[in-house]
Each structure stands twice: as C-alpha cells, then as structure tokens.
C-alpha positions in Angstrom: -13.9 13.8 12.6 -12.0 12.7 15.7 -14.1 10.7 18.1 -13.7 12.1 21.6 -14.4 9.9 24.6 -15.9 11.2 27.8 -12.5 11.0 29.6 -10.8 12.7 26.7 -13.4 15.5 26.6 -13.0 16.2 30.3 -9.2 16.1 30.1 -8.9 18.3 27.0 -11.4 20.8 28.5 -9.3 21.0 31.7 -6.1 21.6 29.7 -7.8 24.2 27.5 -9.0 26.2 30.5 -5.8 25.9 32.6 -3.4 26.7 29.8 -5.4 29.7 28.7 -5.5 31.4 32.1 -1.8 31.1 32.4 -1.0 32.6 29.0 2.1 34.8 28.9 2.2 36.5 25.5 5.7 37.9 25.9 7.2 34.6 26.9 5.1 32.8 24.2 6.7 35.0 21.5 10.2 34.2 22.8 9.5 30.5 22.9 8.1 30.5 19.4 11.2 32.3 18.1 13.5 29.8 19.8 11.7 27.0 18.0 12.1 28.8 14.7 8.5 30.0 14.7 7.2 26.5 13.8 4.7 26.4 16.7 2.4 28.7 18.7 2.8 28.8 22.5 0.8 29.8 25.6 4.2 30.8 27.0 4.4 28.4 29.9 7.7 27.2 31.4 8.1 23.5 31.9 7.2 23.6 35.7 4.0 25.4 34.9 3.1 22.8 32.2 3.7 20.0 34.7 1.5 21.8 37.2 -1.4 22.1 34.7 -1.0 18.5 33.8 -1.1 17.4 37.4 -4.4 19.3 37.9 -5.8 18.1 34.6 -5.0 14.4 35.1 -6.1 14.3 38.8 -9.1 12.2 39.7 -9.6 10.7 36.2 -9.8 6.9 35.6 -7.1 5.0 33.9 -7.6 5.5 30.1 -8.5 2.8 27.7 -6.8 2.5 24.4 -9.6 4.6 22.8 -9.2 7.3 25.5 -5.4 7.4 24.9 -6.0 7.8 21.2 -8.6 10.5 21.6 -6.5 12.5 24.2 -3.3 12.4 22.2 -4.8 13.2 18.8 -6.9 15.9 20.4 -3.8 17.5 21.8 -2.1 17.2 18.5 -5.0 19.0 16.7 -4.6 22.1 18.9 -2.2 24.9 17.9 -0.3 25.6 21.1 2.8 23.4 21.7 2.0 22.9 25.3 -0.8 20.6 24.3 1.7 18.3 22.5 3.9 18.3 25.6 0.9 17.3 27.7 0.1 14.5 25.2 3.7 13.2 25.4 3.6 13.2 29.2 0.1 11.5 29.3 1.4 8.8 27.0 4.5 8.3 29.2 2.2 7.9 32.2 -0.2 5.5 30.6 1.7 3.8 27.8 0.8 0.4 29.2 -2.8 1.1 28.1 -1.6 1.1 24.5 -1.5 -2.0 22.4 0.0 -2.8 19.0 -3.0 -1.1 17.3 -1.7 2.2 18.7 1.2 2.2 16.3 -0.6 4.2 13.5 -1.4 6.9 16.1 2.2 6.9 17.2 3.3 7.3 13.7 1.0 10.3 13.2 2.4 11.9 16.3 6.0 11.4 15.2 5.5 12.6 11.6 3.2 15.6 12.2 4.2 18.8 14.1 7.6 17.1 14.2 10.6 18.4 16.1 13.0 17.0 18.6 11.1 18.2 21.7 8.2 15.8 21.0 9.8 13.1 18.9 12.5 12.3 21.5 10.1 11.5 24.4 7.9 9.6 22.0 10.9 7.6 20.8 12.8 6.9 24.0 9.9 6.4 26.3 6.6 5.7 24.5 7.9 3.7 21.5 10.5 2.1 23.5 8.1 0.9 26.2 5.5 -0.2 23.6 8.0 -2.3 21.7 9.4 -3.8 25.0 5.8 -4.9 25.9 5.1 -6.2 22.4 8.3 -7.5 20.9 6.7 -8.3 17.5 6.8 -4.6 16.9 10.5 -4.7 16.3 9.5 -5.4 12.7 7.9 -1.9 12.6 11.2 -0.5 14.0 13.1 -2.2 11.2 10.8 -0.6 8.6 11.0 2.8 10.3 14.8 2.6 10.4 14.8 2.7 6.6 11.9 5.1 6.1 12.2 8.3 4.1 10.9 10.3 7.1 13.8 11.3 9.2 11.8 11.5 12.4 10.8 7.8 12.0 14.4 7.0 11.4 15.4 9.0 14.6 12.7 7.1 16.5 14.0 3.7 15.4 17.6 4.7 16.3 16.5 5.8 19.8 13.8 3.4 20.9 16.2 1.2 22.7 18.0 4.1 24.5 16.9 3.0 28.0 17.1 -0.8 27.4 20.6 -1.2 28.9 21.6 -4.8 28.9 18.4 -5.7 27.1 19.5 -3.8 24.0 19.5 -5.7 20.8 23.1 -4.7 19.9 23.0 -6.2 16.5 19.9 -4.3 15.6 21.2 -1.0 17.0 24.4 -1.3 15.1 22.6 -2.3 11.9 20.4 0.8 12.1 23.3 3.0 12.8 25.3 1.6 9.8 22.3 1.8 7.6 21.8 5.5 8.2 25.5 6.4 8.7 25.6 8.6 5.7 22.2 10.3 6.3 22.3 14.0 5.4 20.2 15.3 8.2 21.7 16.6 11.5 19.0 15.1 13.6 19.7 11.6 12.3 23.4 11.9 12.6 23.0 13.2 16.1 20.7 10.4 17.1 23.3 7.8 15.9 25.9 9.4 18.1 23.5 9.7 21.0 22.3 6.1 20.8 25.9 4.8 20.6 27.1 7.0 23.4 24.3 5.9 25.7 24.8 2.2 24.9 28.5 2.7 25.6 27.5 2.8 29.3 26.5 -0.8 28.9 29.2 -2.1 26.5 31.9 0.5 25.8 34.2 -2.0 24.0 31.4 -3.0 21.5 30.7 0.7 20.7 34.4 1.5 20.3 34.8 -1.5 17.9 31.7 -0.5 15.9 32.9 3.1 15.5 36.4 2.0 14.5 35.1 -0.4 11.9 32.4 1.8 10.4 34.2 4.4 8.3 30.9 5.7 6.9 29.9 7.3 10.2 29.8 11.1 10.0 32.2 13.1 12.1 29.3 14.3 14.3 28.1 10.7 15.0 31.6 9.6 15.7 32.3 12.5 18.1 29.1 12.0 19.9 29.6 8.2 20.2 33.2 8.5 21.5 32.6 11.5 23.8 33.1 9.5 27.0 35.3 6.7 25.7 
C-alpha cells in the first residue's frame, strides 16, 4: 500500500475536492474521446486545472522527497487524468526536492498511464532537470534510450530538449541514430523534435547529422529540417 505523508494527504484531499466540484460531464466525455478513451476526465480545461492547482498547493511547505513520491504516485493511482496533470506540474515546481532515488518513481510515471500529454513534461522538464542536477544519471538515460518501452526511449531522446549549449551533442545524435528505424510514430516524432530544437543552437551540426544518417525516417527528417 502506498504510504501517504501528511503533506500528501492534505494536497490530495484538496485536489479531490476541488476537481470534483468543477466536474463537467459533457466536456469530460469529449476530452476522453479526443484521447482515444484511454483515460477518464473531470472535464476541466487547462486554465481551470491550473486554478485548482494554485489553490491546492497554496500554503503548504516545501515537499521532502518522500512527500514528492507520495503526491505523484497518489495522483497516478486516481482515475481522472487531471490528477496526472497536477502531478506533473507539482514535479516541475519542486523537482529540486527529488534525488537520484526518485528515478524508479519517475520510471513508473513514464511507463504507466502513458501518453504524450504526461510523458513530454516528465521528459523535458522533470527528467531533464533531475539529470542536470545529478549528471551521473546520464547512465540511466543511456539505458532508457535502448529500452523496449517506447516512452522511456522518447524520454531519453527529449531530456536534453532545453539544455541549449549545454547539450551533449554526441549523446543526442547517438540516441537518434540508435532509434532511427524505430517503428513507432512517437519515437520518430521525438527524434525530429529533439533535432529541430537543437538546431536553434547548432544548425550546421543538425544538418550534417541528418545528411549523413540515411536510416532516419522521413518523419524524423522532415521535423528536424523544418526550419533549416
């Protein structure tokens, strides 16, 4: 059974109450349909989710690593997708409270209830910031870049998205080349996205990589070269 800290219990209780009173069944059905009926929804638009979060987070102390674990896993156990959005935003706000021991939790969040809407913020902000703070975790990214789970692969491809000049270019290109022939759309798209974004920092390096990597899919190639 998941251990719930006092802070987590308070925060989860606030989210439960505030999300429930704002429920919009008609909008919830439309949102679920848009997401291929993979998740249940309260039916809150993004601004309403942010409003609930601001109220729920207000006045609470900075979380410990245990609080962070309890909050995020507690949100992930709940059915409605808005809870997972709140968990991602809470992690973004307090990712500095996490340490390398948080990686198994992060892996759980990425590989369960997986879709781009939660994986991408977890990859580009949470994982990226955690690895930046603890560089030894690049070994975990190396392992994820070759994992059978496509969402871990996508995370490894995207974790450096906002690193700019601090990007490990060799590692980025290695990951992209390793997964160039991946069959899944979300991996091929992530390759193109990562390359296109890095082109803002070093366009010539991205152009050269694309031109010398014939195994890249057409989708990855088009995305990478979109602004070059």
